N, C-alpha and C positions, 0 to 999 in steps of 0.2 A: 504493500500500500504506500508506504513512505518512500522506499528506495526506488520504486518504479518511476517516481516523479522527480525526486530531489537528487538522486544519484545517477541520473541519466543525462548525458551530454545533449541528447536530442531535445530534452525538455528544459535545459538550463535557462534559456532566455525567459521562458514563462515562469518557471519556478522561482527564479531569483530576480530577474530584471523587471518583469511585470509585477511580481510580488512587491518589490521595493517601491514601484510607482504607486501601487494601491495603498501601501502604508503611508507614503508621502501625502496622498490625497486625503486619506483619513485624518492625518494630523491637521491638515488645513480645515477640514470640517469642524474639528474640535475647536480650532482657533476662532471660527465664526460663531460657535455657540458661546464662547467667552465674550465676544463682542455683543451678542444679544443680551447676555446677562448684565453687562455694563450699561446697556441701553435702558433696561428696566427701571433702574433707580431714578434718574432725572425725569424720565417720561411719566412714571406713575406719581412721583412727587408733584409734578406740574398739575396732574389731574386732581390730586387731593387738595392742592392749594392753588386754585386758578387765579387768585388775586395777583395782578402784575403781569399776567400772561394773556395773550389774545389767541383767537382760534387759529390764526395763521401758524403759530408755533406748534399747535397740535398737529396740523397737516404736515408741517415740515418734519416733525418727529416721525411721521409714518412714511411720507413719500419724498422727503427732501433729498437734495443732491450734495449736501455739505460733507466735509471731511474734517477730522481732527487728527492730531499726531498720536500714534500709539507706538508700541514697541514689540519686537519679535525676540523671543528668548530673553526678554528683560533689558536688552541694550541695543537692539537694531531698530532704528526708527522706521515706522511704516505708516502710510495714511490709513485711517480707519473711518469708514462711513458713519455718519451720525444718525441716519434714519433707519427705520426697521427694514424697508424694502432694499435700501442700499446694502444691508448686511444679508438679508434673506435671499435675494436673487443670486449672488455669487455662491451662497451655500447650496442652493437648489441645483445649480449647474455642476458644482463639484460633486455633490452627492449622487447626481444622475450618472456622471462619468464613472464614479467609483463603483456604483452598482453594476454598470455595464461591464466593466473590466472584471469584477468579482465573479459574475456569472460565467464569463468566458474562462476565467482562471479555474473555476470549479469543474467545468466541462473538460478542459485540457487535462486536469488531474484524473478525471474518470477515464478519459481516452488512454492515458498512460497506463493506468491499472488494467484496462481491458486488453491493450496490446501486450502487456506482460503476461496476463493470465491465459489468453487463448493458445499461444504456442505451448505453454507448459501443460495445459489441460489436454492437448492433443497427444502428449507423450504418455498419457496415463491410460492403461487398459482397465484397471480396477474402477468399478463404479463408485463415484463419490456422491454422497447424499446431497441433493440440492445444488449440483454444480451449475446448472443453467441459471438458477436463481441468484447464486453468488456472483456470477460474472455479469449478469444483466441488472438485476434489481438492487442487490446489496452494494455493488460498486457505485451505482447511480445515487443511492441514498447516502452513502458515505460521502461522496463528493458534494452533494447538495447541503448536507449538514455542516461539513467543514467550511464551505464557502460562506455560509451565514454565521456560524458560531465563531469561526476564526477571526473574521473581521470585527465581530461584535466584541470579542475579548480584547483585541488590540485597541479598538476605540475606547473601551472602558479604561484601559491603562492610560491612554493619552488624556482622557477626561479627568482621571484622578490627578495626573501631573499638573493639569491646568487649573482644576477647580479646588483641590484641597487647600492651596494657599489662600484662595478667595474665601472659602468657607471658614478657614481658620481665623482670618481677620474679622469676619462677620460674627464670630462666636463671642466677641467682646460685648455684643449688644444683648446677649441673653441675660434676662433678669429673673432668674429663679434661684431660690436658696440653695446653697452649696454648689450647684452647677455653675453659677456665675463666677465662682472662684477658680474654675478649672480652665486653663488655657486650651483653646481649640475644642471646647466642649461639643460643638456640633459635629466635628469630625470624629471624635471618640465615640459619640453616641451612635453615629451611622455605622461605624466599624463594629461596635458592640452588638447592635441589633442584627447586623448582617451575619457575623460569626455565629451568634446564637441561633439565627434562623437556619444557617447551613447545617449546624450540628443536629438540630431537630429534624430537618428535612432528610438528612442521611438516615436516621433511624425510621422516620415515617415511611420513606420510600425504599426501605431495605430490600423488599421482595420484587420490586418492579423490573430490574434488569433481567433477572432469571425468567420472569414471566414473559417478557418481550422476546427473549431468546427461544423459549418453548413455543411461543406464538408463531414464530417464523418456521419452526420445524413442522408443526401440524399443518400450517398453510401450504408448505412445500409438498407434503405428502398428498394433500387433497388436490393440489394443482397437477401434480405428476400423474395421478390416476385419471384425471380429466383429459390430459394431453394424450395419454396412451389410448383412452377411449375414442379419441377422434379418429384413429386409424383402425381400431379393433374393438368394437362394442360387444363382441361375443365373449372375449376373454378378459376384458377390462371394463371399468366404469359401470359395474353392476350397481343397481340402486342400494342394495344392502351395504355394499362396500363404501359407496360414496356417503350414505347417511351415517355410517359408523365413523368415517373420517371427519365428517362435518360435526358430528357430536363432540369429538375431541376439540375441534375449533371452538365450538360453543362453550364448552366447559372452561377452556383456557381464557377466552374473552371475558366470561362472567367473573372469573377470579381477578382478571386484570382490572375490570371496571370497579370491583369491590375495593381493591387496594388504591386505585386512583381516586375513589370516592373520598376516603378519609385523608388522602394526600391533598386533594383540592380544598377540603375544609381548612387545613392548615395554611395552604398557599393563599387563599382568599383572606383569611384572618391576618396573615402577615402583611398583605397589601394594604389593608385598612389601617394597620398600626403605623406603617411607614408614611402613609398619606397624611395622617393627623399629626405626626411628630413635629414638623416645622411650626405649625400653629400653636401647639402646646408650649414649645420653647420660646416663641417670639410674642405670643399673645399678651402676656403681662406687660411687656415693654410697650406694645402698641396701645394698650389701655392707659398706660401711664403717660403716653405722649412722647416717650423717649425714642421709639422706633416709628419711622414714617411708613406709609403704605408702599412707597417705592422701595425702601430698604427691605421690607418684608417680602416683596416680590423677588428681589435679588436673593435673599436668604432661601426662600422657597425653591427657586429655580436651581440655585447652587447646591442646596441640600439634595434635591431630587436627582441632580446629575451625579453627585458623589454616591448617594445611596444606590442608585441604579448601577453604577460601576462596581461598587462593592458587592452588589447582589447579582452580578452577571451569572454566576454559577447557580445561585438559587432560582433566579427567574427562568433559567434554561434547564432546570433539573430534568424535566421530562424529555427534552431533546438530548441531554447528556445520557440519560438512561437508554434511549434508543441508540445513540452512538456507541455506547459501551456494548450493547447487544450486537450491533453490526460488526464492531471491531472483533468481538469474540468469534463470530461466525466466519469472518474473512480470515482471521488468523488461523482458525481451525482448517479452513479450506486450503490456505497456503501450505500448512503443515502436511496435509494429505497429498498435495501436488508434489511436494518434495519426497514424501515417503514412497509414493507409487510411480515415480518417474522412471520410464523405461529407457530414456536417452534417445528415443527415435519417435518420429511421427507415425502413430499407429493407423492413421487414416489415409496414408499416401497422398497427402495434400500437395497441391501445386504451389510452389513458392510464390509469394506475392509481396508487393511493396507495402510498407505501412502507410496509413492515411497521412495527409499533410498535417503539419502542426497548426 
């Protein structure tokens, strides 16, 4: 899975060159979210206290073409748009380009895996359970999950680098007993809630990977019998056999739904807790008039970004469960390819050129 893409000279440009470009574009996406967070403060403060402002300032704040001086990496001066659309439009263009490249990156990874598996599979005389499903479906699902989850994790890391200092500074505005005396309290609270949530999720979702793995095995057996029945309904695809196989699918799915049921209870409860946290932390300061509405919006946005980044594993727990199951199946498949390798093509295949990259 990994070596087919990252250890191949054929795929080096995509694996490393395009991969680096995707990471650079993701970094710029995060920088634009930082600009948006900075825009929240003065704009919402103006709405809260309209005295001394006119409606033209409101429209300029949304559609204006003005710029101010910002910094890149803390010391490189760069122009920063002052309006919402001045920030949002470049963000949309960069995000669109990133998603386009990520989709192609994921498919190239799948192609690399497929081109690695097919010749090795043709060297095997021993029947490997679910081989067609591993090559076609699991390789595709692996690439699709990696393309989404991989970029999400990198974006989360970049977001933490950008927003943790912002949230740390805003923590000085917290006006709760004891907590107000803790430097960076909002950052520590986000981290504490996330780590606690991950620990609980690990135990609540303990059985899910195994059930996902079993699910694919029973689905593969059912699919195989149907495929055999397409060519020979006399000896295969008998109703009793198919209903028996489907009964196994039904039993496994119902067990899966049960375990996902109580996992969803926990996941939804966790979501409500994190949504309310910024209001609990900043509400007393707002009531006392120490924290303005614009500052609260900045805190809420920054906390949401940091919390979402800390929670990237927790929020994608079901996806990770599926990925762990796919990884287990593909690893098992690769082991069988190596174990039963005859060293020759058993199908007398005509030599062909690989697909274009």
